[in-house]
Backbone bond lengths (Angstrom), bond angles and torsions (degrees), N, CA, C in turn:
res aa  C-N    CA-C-N  psi(-1)  N-CA   C-N-CA  omega(-1)  CA-C   N-CA-C  phi
1 X - - - 1.467 - - 1.519 108.61 -
2 X 1.335 117.87 130.18 1.453 121.71 -177.72 1.522 111.17 -78.81
3 X 1.326 115.38 159.67 1.462 121.19 178.91 1.518 110.23 -74.67
4 X 1.326 115.26 145.98 1.460 120.02 175.22 1.531 109.23 -79.71
5 X 1.319 115.98 168.39 1.466 119.95 179.26 1.524 111.27 -63.69
6 X 1.339 116.39 -39.28 1.471 120.05 178.59 1.522 110.76 -62.34
7 X 1.318 117.25 -42.27 1.464 120.22 179.45 1.519 111.49 -65.46
8 X 1.327 116.98 -38.67 1.465 120.10 177.92 1.531 111.43 -63.94
9 X 1.339 116.95 -44.06 1.466 120.66 179.83 1.523 110.27 -64.94
10 X 1.338 116.86 -43.53 1.464 120.94 -179.67 1.525 111.16 -62.56
11 X 1.332 117.27 -43.60 1.455 120.60 -179.71 1.526 110.93 -66.59
12 X 1.314 116.80 -40.79 1.476 120.32 178.35 1.522 111.19 -62.80
13 X 1.327 116.34 -42.26 1.463 120.12 179.50 1.525 111.28 -64.80
14 X 1.332 116.52 -41.69 1.456 119.70 -179.09 1.516 111.06 -67.98
15 X 1.323 117.10 -35.60 1.463 120.65 -178.65 1.533 110.97 -70.25
16 X 1.333 116.78 -29.33 1.469 119.62 -174.09 1.521 112.65 -57.50
17 X 1.347 117.21 -42.95 1.459 119.77 -179.71 1.511 112.63 -63.47
18 X 1.348 116.17 -43.90 1.456 119.58 -179.97 1.525 110.45 -67.24
19 X 1.315 117.06 -37.65 1.458 120.47 179.67 1.526 110.28 -65.64
20 X 1.341 118.26 -40.58 1.459 120.38 -179.75 1.526 111.23 -65.23
21 X 1.330 117.19 -41.07 1.467 119.81 178.32 1.534 111.33 -64.29
22 X 1.318 116.91 -41.00 1.461 120.24 178.68 1.528 109.99 -67.71
23 X 1.337 116.17 -34.51 1.468 119.68 177.50 1.529 110.89 -63.75
24 X 1.337 117.92 -45.23 1.465 120.62 177.80 1.514 110.84 -61.78
25 X 1.339 116.03 -39.48 1.467 119.22 178.80 1.526 110.43 -64.58
26 X 1.331 115.66 -37.82 1.459 119.29 -178.34 1.522 113.34 -67.30
27 X 1.324 117.70 -32.64 1.465 120.03 -179.80 1.535 111.68 -95.33
28 X 1.302 116.58 5.13 1.466 120.61 177.08 1.499 113.36 73.34
29 X 1.322 118.57 31.32 1.467 122.46 179.82 1.525 109.97 -114.46
30 X 1.335 116.05 169.28 1.463 122.78 177.41 1.522 108.90 -124.71
31 X 1.327 115.93 173.50 1.453 119.75 179.61 1.525 111.86 -64.16
32 X 1.320 116.79 -33.79 1.473 119.60 178.54 1.525 110.84 -65.13
33 X 1.324 117.21 -32.88 1.470 120.11 178.52 1.518 111.75 -77.67
34 X 1.331 116.44 -14.34 1.471 120.24 178.76 1.510 111.34 -92.06
35 X 1.351 116.76 22.67 1.462 120.03 179.00 1.503 113.46 -89.17
36 X 1.338 118.72 -2.06 1.457 121.01 -179.84 1.519 108.58 -155.43
37 X 1.315 115.27 163.79 1.456 119.81 178.05 1.513 112.89 78.00
38 X 1.328 117.36 -164.84 1.474 121.39 -178.60 1.526 112.97 -59.48
39 X 1.335 116.79 -34.47 1.473 118.37 -179.79 1.520 111.92 -63.33
40 X 1.330 116.41 -28.08 1.456 119.51 -179.94 1.521 110.84 -64.57
41 X 1.342 116.29 -41.05 1.469 119.09 -179.21 1.538 110.87 -68.02
42 X 1.319 114.99 -36.99 1.471 117.07 175.01 1.522 111.37 -64.98
43 X 1.338 114.99 -35.77 1.462 119.61 179.70 1.528 110.39 -67.63
44 X 1.343 116.20 -35.97 1.471 119.33 178.65 1.529 110.08 -65.44
45 X 1.344 116.09 -44.69 1.472 119.56 179.39 1.526 110.31 -61.00
46 X 1.339 117.31 -46.38 1.454 120.79 178.98 1.524 111.12 -63.48
47 X 1.335 116.78 -35.30 1.460 120.06 -179.92 1.523 111.77 -67.77
48 X 1.338 116.27 -39.57 1.464 120.47 178.17 1.545 110.21 -62.04
49 X 1.323 115.17 -43.34 1.461 118.66 179.04 1.530 111.40 -66.91
50 X 1.334 116.54 -40.31 1.464 119.52 179.75 1.527 111.23 -67.44
51 X 1.337 116.64 -29.23 1.470 119.94 -177.96 1.519 111.21 -63.20
52 X 1.311 116.18 -30.19 1.471 120.28 -179.81 1.523 112.33 -101.70
53 X 1.319 117.85 -10.72 1.473 120.50 -171.92 1.521 112.13 -61.35
54 X 1.341 117.79 -50.61 1.469 119.63 -171.91 1.519 111.61 -67.18
55 X 1.342 116.23 -41.29 1.460 118.29 178.59 1.530 111.34 -68.33
56 X 1.351 116.38 -39.97 1.457 118.83 178.28 1.521 111.73 -64.63
57 X 1.326 116.37 -39.35 1.465 119.54 178.29 1.524 110.28 -62.52
58 X 1.329 116.78 -43.53 1.463 120.52 179.55 1.527 110.63 -63.19
59 X 1.348 117.09 -44.69 1.471 120.78 -179.44 1.536 110.35 -65.47
60 X 1.343 116.40 -45.00 1.461 119.26 -179.19 1.521 111.46 -63.62
61 X 1.326 116.71 -37.06 1.469 120.26 179.64 1.521 110.71 -66.51
62 X 1.330 116.83 -46.51 1.463 120.25 -179.84 1.531 110.67 -64.49
63 X 1.324 116.53 -39.09 1.467 120.22 177.55 1.525 110.90 -63.52
64 X 1.340 116.09 -41.81 1.460 119.23 177.49 1.518 112.13 -64.23
65 X 1.333 116.94 -38.65 1.472 119.99 176.80 1.519 110.95 -64.23
66 X 1.333 115.85 -36.27 1.472 119.57 179.32 1.523 110.99 -64.56
67 X 1.332 116.58 -32.45 1.468 121.20 -178.84 1.530 112.64 -94.60
68 X 1.305 117.21 15.11 1.464 119.94 171.74 1.506 116.23 105.22
69 X 1.328 119.51 -7.40 1.471 120.24 -179.92 1.524 107.71 -88.39
70 X 1.322 114.76 83.47 1.468 121.00 -175.88 1.520 109.77 -120.36
71 X 1.315 115.01 131.28 1.465 120.99 176.98 1.533 107.45 -160.11
72 X 1.342 115.09 177.80 1.459 119.29 176.21 1.518 112.08 -62.93
73 X 1.346 115.91 -33.65 1.465 119.95 177.97 1.515 111.66 -67.52
74 X 1.311 117.84 -29.91 1.462 121.07 178.80 1.517 110.77 -64.25
75 X 1.313 115.19 -49.80 1.465 118.91 178.91 1.517 111.45 -64.43
76 X 1.338 116.88 -40.04 1.457 119.93 179.61 1.535 111.06 -65.02
77 X 1.324 117.34 -37.33 1.457 120.95 179.08 1.518 111.00 -64.65
78 X 1.336 116.86 -46.92 1.466 120.62 179.92 1.520 111.09 -61.70
79 X 1.331 117.33 -44.76 1.463 120.97 -178.82 1.524 110.63 -67.10
80 X 1.324 116.78 -42.36 1.472 120.06 -179.29 1.526 111.24 -64.92
81 X 1.337 117.53 -42.84 1.463 120.26 179.09 1.522 111.09 -62.64
82 X 1.321 116.57 -42.68 1.460 119.57 179.05 1.520 111.37 -66.82
83 X 1.331 117.08 -41.67 1.466 120.89 -178.54 1.531 110.99 -65.62
84 X 1.330 116.80 -42.73 1.470 119.90 178.93 1.523 110.70 -64.50
85 X 1.337 116.48 -40.34 1.457 119.59 177.93 1.525 111.03 -62.31
86 X 1.320 117.94 -38.97 1.467 122.00 178.29 1.522 110.44 -66.04
87 X 1.325 117.33 -44.50 1.463 120.79 -179.36 1.526 111.65 -64.90
88 X 1.331 117.19 -37.53 1.462 120.10 177.17 1.525 110.49 -64.36
89 X 1.330 116.11 -40.68 1.468 119.76 177.81 1.521 110.93 -62.28
90 X 1.329 118.20 -41.19 1.464 120.60 177.04 1.510 111.58 -66.44
91 X 1.347 116.68 -36.95 1.459 119.11 179.32 1.528 110.73 -67.32
92 X 1.330 117.32 -42.50 1.463 120.96 179.48 1.524 110.64 -64.38
93 X 1.323 116.64 -37.80 1.460 120.43 -179.69 1.526 112.69 -74.91
94 X 1.312 116.26 -7.17 1.452 120.51 -179.42 1.511 113.81 76.90
95 X 1.309 117.09 14.38 1.464 120.60 179.67 1.513 110.67 -77.86
96 X 1.369 115.97 -41.68 1.464 119.56 -176.65 1.519 107.66 -147.38
97 X 1.275 116.28 106.18 1.453 121.40 -178.71 1.533 110.29 -75.55
98 X 1.329 115.29 124.15 1.470 121.24 -178.13 1.523 109.82 -134.14
99 X 1.327 118.68 85.83 1.476 120.58 -179.05 1.529 113.51 -62.65
100 X 1.325 117.92 -25.67 1.462 120.33 -177.61 1.531 113.14 -68.12
101 X 1.344 116.47 -8.63 1.463 119.45 -179.49 1.533 112.53 -64.73
102 X 1.356 116.96 -15.95 1.455 118.62 176.46 1.539 110.75 -65.85
103 X 1.315 117.38 -20.25 1.469 121.33 177.34 1.527 112.73 -90.88
104 X 1.351 115.92 -2.06 1.456 119.03 -177.71 1.522 112.10 -66.65
105 X 1.331 117.05 -26.58 1.478 118.97 179.79 1.513 111.94 -60.01
106 X 1.325 116.73 -44.92 1.464 119.54 179.27 1.514 111.30 -63.60
107 X 1.335 116.93 -37.06 1.469 120.62 178.84 1.524 110.42 -65.38
108 X 1.321 116.94 -42.66 1.459 120.91 179.60 1.534 110.32 -64.13
109 X 1.322 116.03 -42.26 1.472 119.97 179.47 1.525 110.24 -60.92
110 X 1.334 117.05 -41.16 1.470 121.17 -178.28 1.532 111.53 -62.89
111 X 1.345 116.15 -54.43 1.474 118.34 -175.31 1.533 110.99 -68.53
112 X 1.340 117.15 -34.70 1.466 120.03 179.77 1.539 110.54 -68.13
113 X 1.320 116.88 -38.58 1.466 120.36 177.43 1.520 111.12 -64.75
114 X 1.313 116.33 -41.61 1.469 119.45 177.25 1.530 111.05 -65.03
115 X 1.322 116.01 -34.25 1.468 118.92 174.75 1.535 110.78 -63.66
116 X 1.329 115.86 -42.25 1.476 119.51 -179.92 1.521 112.09 -66.54
117 X 1.334 116.77 -30.96 1.464 120.45 -179.59 1.517 113.21 -77.14
118 X 1.339 117.01 -17.24 1.467 120.00 -178.33 1.528 109.90 -66.27
119 X 1.329 118.63 138.23 1.480 120.13 179.77 1.516 111.16 -68.89
120 X 1.293 114.68 152.74 1.458 120.92 179.64 1.525 109.64 -75.52
121 X 1.322 116.02 132.23 1.461 121.36 179.28 1.514 109.15 -90.86
122 X 1.330 115.45 143.39 1.449 121.98 -178.59 1.518 110.28 -89.71
123 X 1.329 115.68 145.45 1.450 119.19 175.21 1.530 109.29 -82.60
124 X 1.322 116.15 179.83 1.460 120.63 -174.72 1.535 112.00 -64.35
125 X 1.332 116.59 -38.82 1.475 119.12 -179.88 1.535 110.79 -66.24
126 X 1.318 116.66 -42.55 1.461 119.59 179.82 1.525 110.84 -66.55
127 X 1.332 116.58 -39.43 1.465 118.74 177.93 1.526 111.02 -64.51
128 X 1.348 116.18 -40.20 1.460 119.06 178.30 1.516 111.67 -64.83
129 X 1.354 116.46 -39.72 1.462 119.83 178.66 1.526 111.19 -65.44
130 X 1.313 116.62 -42.02 1.469 119.47 177.94 1.517 111.48 -65.28
131 X 1.345 116.15 -35.79 1.465 119.45 178.25 1.530 110.61 -65.48
132 X 1.349 116.15 -39.50 1.471 119.42 177.64 1.527 110.41 -65.89
133 X 1.307 115.98 -42.42 1.469 118.47 178.83 1.524 111.32 -63.13
134 X 1.334 116.41 -40.55 1.461 119.79 178.39 1.522 110.93 -63.34
135 X 1.337 116.20 -39.91 1.464 119.79 178.61 1.528 110.80 -65.87
136 X 1.332 117.28 -41.69 1.450 120.63 179.23 1.526 111.32 -64.89
137 X 1.328 116.48 -40.72 1.464 119.41 178.55 1.521 110.30 -64.48
138 X 1.337 117.02 -39.77 1.467 120.19 178.21 1.531 110.79 -62.37
139 X 1.344 116.97 -42.90 1.463 120.17 178.09 1.525 111.55 -62.66
140 X 1.335 115.94 -40.68 1.467 118.92 178.35 1.519 111.95 -63.14
141 X 1.346 116.59 -41.05 1.455 119.75 177.87 1.523 110.64 -63.67
142 X 1.333 117.43 -38.89 1.456 119.96 177.89 1.525 110.93 -65.18
143 X 1.347 116.51 -40.61 1.466 119.71 178.39 1.519 111.06 -63.93
144 X 1.317 116.15 -41.74 1.473 119.98 177.74 1.528 110.51 -62.42
145 X 1.343 116.38 -41.74 1.457 119.63 179.59 1.532 111.35 -64.15
146 X 1.353 116.69 -40.65 1.461 119.58 178.25 1.526 111.68 -64.69
147 X 1.328 116.69 -41.06 1.468 119.19 179.18 1.520 111.24 -67.67
148 X 1.335 116.26 -37.26 1.460 118.62 176.22 1.522 111.10 -62.85
149 X 1.347 115.95 -40.58 1.467 119.71 178.33 1.523 111.12 -64.42
150 X 1.364 116.33 -42.40 1.471 119.33 178.51 1.514 111.21 -64.61
151 X 1.315 116.76 -40.34 1.465 120.51 179.22 1.531 110.68 -64.92
152 X 1.334 116.66 -38.98 1.463 119.69 177.41 1.513 111.21 -63.65
153 X 1.353 116.65 -41.05 1.465 119.95 178.33 1.528 110.96 -64.14
154 X 1.334 117.54 -41.06 1.458 120.14 179.25 1.532 111.03 -65.55
155 X 1.314 116.66 -38.82 1.464 118.84 177.28 1.520 111.41 -63.90
156 X 1.329 116.83 -39.39 1.461 119.95 177.54 1.519 111.20 -64.04
157 X 1.364 115.83 -41.17 1.462 118.95 178.97 1.525 111.19 -63.81
158 X 1.332 116.59 -41.50 1.468 120.59 177.85 1.523 110.75 -62.65
159 X 1.345 116.66 -39.52 1.459 119.76 178.69 1.528 111.45 -63.88
160 X 1.339 116.04 -39.24 1.472 119.82 178.04 1.525 110.18 -64.11
161 X 1.341 116.77 -45.02 1.461 119.74 179.27 1.533 111.83 -61.73
162 X 1.324 115.55 -38.38 1.466 118.36 178.73 1.523 111.35 -64.63
163 X 1.343 115.65 -40.28 1.471 118.30 177.95 1.517 111.19 -65.14
164 X 1.348 116.94 -39.10 1.463 119.73 178.99 1.528 111.08 -65.64
165 X 1.341 115.56 -41.80 1.465 117.80 178.43 1.529 111.76 -65.39
166 X 1.333 116.03 -37.25 1.458 118.58 179.00 1.526 111.68 -67.78
167 X 1.349 116.95 -29.71 1.466 119.92 -179.01 1.518 112.96 -81.57
168 X 1.320 119.89 -15.74 1.456 121.77 -178.73 1.535 110.51 -71.58
169 X 1.324 116.76 144.08 1.478 119.08 176.33 1.518 110.62 -70.48
170 X 1.315 117.56 153.56 1.474 119.56 179.50 1.518 111.05 -63.95
171 X 1.313 114.47 143.79 1.473 119.61 -179.16 1.529 110.99 -65.42
172 X 1.354 116.00 142.91 1.459 120.46 -179.43 1.528 109.73 -72.85
173 X 1.316 114.88 132.89 1.461 120.79 -179.36 1.518 109.42 -90.74
174 X 1.298 117.84 125.21 1.468 123.70 179.89 1.517 107.74 -113.25
175 X 1.323 115.86 114.43 1.451 119.95 178.52 1.533 109.74 -86.66
176 X 1.287 115.15 140.91 1.461 121.53 -175.80 1.528 108.79 -122.58
177 X 1.309 116.15 135.31 1.471 121.85 175.11 1.520 108.03 -121.60
178 X 1.312 115.01 160.85 1.455 121.27 179.35 1.533 108.89 -113.72
179 X 1.313 114.15 121.51 1.454 121.49 178.25 1.507 107.93 -118.76
180 X 1.331 113.75 120.04 1.471 119.20 -179.14 1.524 110.50 52.22
181 X 1.363 114.71 44.37 1.469 121.95 179.14 1.513 113.29 66.78
182 X 1.361 116.88 14.39 1.464 120.01 177.68 1.517 109.30 -109.50
183 X 1.286 115.93 140.25 1.475 121.45 -178.29 1.537 108.78 -87.29
184 X 1.358 115.78 116.35 1.454 121.62 -178.48 1.517 109.75 -128.43
185 X 1.326 115.24 149.40 1.466 119.28 171.56 1.515 108.43 -85.34
186 X 1.351 114.95 167.52 1.456 118.32 178.93 1.525 111.22 -60.33
187 X 1.314 118.36 -39.71 1.464 121.08 -179.97 1.539 110.89 -61.94
188 X 1.368 114.38 -42.66 1.471 116.93 179.54 1.532 111.19 -67.21
189 X 1.346 116.32 -36.55 1.457 119.40 178.98 1.528 111.47 -66.10
190 X 1.350 116.45 -42.37 1.466 120.01 179.25 1.535 110.36 -62.99
191 X 1.337 116.00 -42.48 1.464 118.63 178.49 1.526 111.85 -62.03
192 X 1.310 115.42 -38.39 1.470 119.91 179.45 1.525 111.29 -66.80
193 X 1.343 115.74 -40.76 1.461 120.15 178.40 1.532 110.82 -62.84
194 X 1.363 115.56 -42.67 1.470 118.73 178.70 1.522 111.33 -62.52
195 X 1.326 115.52 -40.12 1.464 117.65 177.87 1.512 111.46 -64.06
196 X 1.344 115.05 -38.05 1.460 118.44 -179.48 1.527 112.05 -68.32
197 X 1.364 115.40 -34.29 1.462 118.04 178.35 1.524 112.46 -63.16
198 X 1.307 115.42 -32.22 1.462 118.15 178.03 1.529 112.17 -70.36
199 X 1.313 114.10 -12.57 1.461 117.57 -175.56 1.536 111.74 -100.66
200 X 1.356 116.28 27.81 1.482 118.33 -177.90 1.533 112.42 -61.98
201 X 1.314 114.21 -31.96 1.468 117.62 -177.52 1.520 113.37 -82.13
202 X 1.315 115.72 0.10 1.472 119.53 -177.09 1.516 107.97 -96.77
203 X 1.227 117.40 154.15 1.464 122.61 -178.05 1.517 110.77 -71.73
204 X 1.343 112.11 161.78 1.468 118.62 -178.37 1.527 111.64 -61.93
205 X 1.251 118.30 -41.06 1.476 120.95 -179.15 1.509 110.82 -63.60
206 X 1.364 115.23 -37.70 1.459 117.74 178.31 1.521 111.51 -67.32
207 X 1.349 117.14 -40.73 1.470 121.22 178.49 1.532 110.42 -60.17
208 X 1.350 114.88 -45.11 1.457 118.09 179.45 1.516 111.73 -59.37
209 X 1.338 115.93 -41.88 1.459 118.92 179.31 1.535 110.47 -64.70
210 X 1.352 114.96 -38.29 1.484 118.92 -179.11 1.536 110.93 -66.91
211 X 1.355 116.88 -42.50 1.485 120.00 177.94 1.515 110.34 -62.59
212 X 1.338 115.75 -42.32 1.460 119.82 -179.67 1.515 111.42 -63.11
213 X 1.352 116.70 -30.52 1.474 118.58 -179.03 1.536 110.54 -84.39
214 X 1.351 118.32 -29.69 1.479 121.03 -176.31 1.545 110.82 -81.81
215 X 1.309 117.69 -40.26 1.494 120.87 -172.91 1.503 114.03 -58.72
216 X 1.350 120.43 -45.17 1.487 117.92 178.48 1.526 113.23 -61.22
217 X 1.300 117.13 -39.84 1.458 119.19 179.59 1.505 111.92 -65.11
218 X 1.355 116.14 -40.68 1.464 119.22 177.80 1.507 111.70 -66.73
219 X 1.339 116.04 -35.74 1.467 119.28 178.74 1.519 110.26 -63.98
220 X 1.339 116.97 -40.28 1.474 120.61 179.61 1.514 109.82 -64.86
221 X 1.325 117.01 -42.47 1.453 120.13 178.57 1.532 110.86 -63.31
222 X 1.335 118.08 -40.90 1.464 121.73 178.94 1.514 112.06 -62.81
223 X 1.323 117.18 -41.57 1.451 119.06 177.69 1.500 112.93 -68.06
224 X 1.349 116.66 -34.25 1.458 120.03 176.40 1.494 111.57 -66.45
């Protein structure tokens, strides 16, 4: 989850104080030496940013908690920002001098960064919605698994049928001829021819009558 604009501004403001102190340390200067010259203007800019840093950090933290980014670091950041702001007010009023407050910027940056790194927590509605989605996804996976199993079984059955068909002998081919508009098989035709050969001594008219009487019966047998 990306940072909001408020969180970016708050973090930048909090970092400014720590960066300015480290900058003075790097050039071998102190805050008293930053009371005049170019360092003074840098100190003013850092002071303006620090003036809003603690309140912005507290507001950004509470806003993040409102939107679900809640953790122990969130509460610690809000309390630390408020406590540091109170101590600075006491120091400015002269009630309680606390020089160590110049290091409070780094402390605020640390706890606020850890707050930003904490994962966002889901509310009850979001958890319920995710639970429903997880249940639906699980049901879909089960349905897919069942269909895959059924498809595998069908493929196995098809493979068995193919093996059975491959093992069957080829079907016998029966050729059919038509004699005098009657459908006869070759066997029936050969039998008829043999019968006719035995009738050589019979007259043509008798043979014709015999063929006319035999052909319908053979046709019926062929169709049966």
